Steps between C-alpha positions, in 0.01 A plus 500: 500500500437136582317386813814357659684830453209694646482263796875531556479879479214510750674266742829689466330834556316377808821345636696822431248716683492254790880487525531879482248548779659223707855632451393856574327383818807308618732790415281753681463273803877435532588864434252623756623264771868559420488880515242503777749332731761770420241774548396362838864496616557855380185633655570327833860624523404854396241517777760378748742772393229763527401379845862512616527871419462752785445859399320806623504872450694553823751224437552586140428309183805278485402181311749224549558131426582272792835320420379163628181529303701601192717191535191274511365666189828456319504133596152477350632673184277800554614853413391794715493869428345759740447854377426795729289765325556755781874533458554313169732239655494137383631196683604187312554140603853367463414255222342781303821702532703193406301465180547875446130542441239752606128479460331800342325710763162633392402858566276562794148478378188304577555199716297278270739561210813439706400193706493150355699257288674568174752330273835669473787435259842610626812419301309231311396344827138441589367601841162500663479826698263567787455863612350575841448871589574632852257767614469726799178692561390403149816651356744297290836506676675195362490200268616145564605324179554128538593290195567138422701369210257300276737379233448135601123539501506677163714223350264240644197670348676550164598134487154399602341714228742352246425146611126560495516669159715242322331214688162621381625539143655152500188353659276668242717380210516145637128498575410637156723242328356219708151641453547511122627140505206384711255701288634336184478159660151566631381643168662225291176294495322804357731471200372148448145633514587761236663231285191281528275797416714576195469135401123534512513824303712351223290184495778257585469202732207542743596183687799673665461559875704725729723306739506645851630334814490798735259576784132557444532877528354764269732399215424132557128575492546710185688219325236250610231728357692541173549121472127447556429767241735330254331166565156649441624687194648180362170323563304778330743500208472123467120522512512778243718288271265206542200723432672644194588151379142387559370803315726433203392136497137610532531740204683238296242229572210740449646602164540135408145413607351800317707445188356155433131604478592818317695298244204265454254788467722686257556188288131427477417861418759503221358174369146639498619817336667307216205270457231770492699743286551240228298571184179299521500455121824303522366259760385154415128431556575248775746726677233714673424228751868450575548877554200504733639208705844662521338825612303330776812322625701823493229692686478221758876514551488878534218477754681233703828693504316822586335328792837366608651849482207638698557245777871578501441875522244453780743281693780750453266778616417304816868450577574865427235600751653260752844654442349845551387396849132462426314344792183301488173605657428218744207416722390202712336235284402136525747293304277201419271680246803653327675163449176318410425754225850454361462121509167522314632732229827308459322204340427718195865591442680349196660177624594145422532379857212406728385770744446364851346701784639347817405544864433867576346447845796674663377828349170499686472801731849622413533875455796677346580867445547542128371594158255258337593590142875469555468176697297348217752628244779338699320163519417506127871561425601185690216296348569616142868434554419146617275435196769637271766253617273195545433324169329206671406412852327739741512836671359511854406781736442448875567677830684433827537685830810540714599728791263787431548488123293361219668324210347477152668215313515475119661172393559358151647184351678683220860523388630643831841662529839462664553632853769737369235681297266568794678818627460657153141417405365825649744712301356696211506331159662193652391162369675168534718428197302203370183708490642817342382530142289183526221599738332835440530756777657828602680389814340780704212315664686358800671837560158665524372220724799540733436874524135441593602245765753743646240776511279266705794428735496137396752252362519228240643150531619305195531121481616361168688221329594460138245281318268464804328838522498812714305608807453862608370574851393860552503586872292796619461636856147455631273717713224295661157657570617833365170574326295434815723731704 
């Protein structure tokens, strides 16, 4: 059973119980007051008749009905019957004789069983009968029976019960129908939620949102939560697609980068194998030197490509550790000695450009929280990258300070790049089109450098122009006097 049907059933049941109790209360209240008025009249008139009787042992036990009193009772539509148990005589009011009716006289017994009210049906007519015993010296001598016709009251109560019954049934049916309509209308937004959830399950359009213009009640809050969930799910799905696309590109580029050195190594090994398996007797005397030179060149190529593959694998390992959430072990350290050591060692790197150590005074006394080895690796990546793309001119390193941060600037006068390429230079295996296949490299260095900068809660600024060079400014947060504290 659906929720709306259960809600309608609950509401209808509660309404039915409430209406039944309410109708029963009204019926009982009206019935009590209606018949209580008749009972009060009967009891009052019966006591008057009893008080009007005069009897004694000496005067005899003649019970009678005063004619004037009988006329008043007839005008009030009351029927009187007085029975004398001593002589068995019974006196009747005129209206009772006119109707040709007699009330049944009970046998003399206990007073408690005889006295009181009772319903009597005579000739299909309904009467409320009140019986009042007459006693003398605790002996039952007579019985006053006073009755009132209650046909009008009975019809009133029957009509009232019919009205209450059918009114309750009609009210319950109308309320249940209206309740079902309102439940369907109220639960209609839930159907949209189910439709959206099914859309997610079947992998359809995650950009769909549930339209709702109602109040901010529980359903409105639920729809708002579902819309937020859909938005987050769409974001996660988009990020997952981007990550999957990046992974595929990474695998493709890695395969391409590894295939080149492997092809070179395999070619040189096959060449050596053919050369050294050739029958020495069939060689010319002057061919030994040529075979030796070819062998040295092949071995050199194999060594160079092996070293290139080793660097590529190490870089990929570093990025894999970064993807796995590896964190660096950091400690407070003075930045000046770290950068000065890098500047000293950088002059021995393979290069064609001039190496210029600029003004590093801004580093004096500056302390950062970081890892010395990884900071030096990051700086060497930027410096090697600058040397790689600067055929002539210079590569300069210096430092600047700004707003609680220290900036290490590596500038070159190399080939530069277009501004449109800047957002992509830190992607893995990305290299500007003019350099791909011309300048040796794996395209992973800047990705590793960006990871190290992020781990140090820093940032990198890139200034470049095609044909005029590129400047990288690595900004790191500083902690002054940390070592002394």
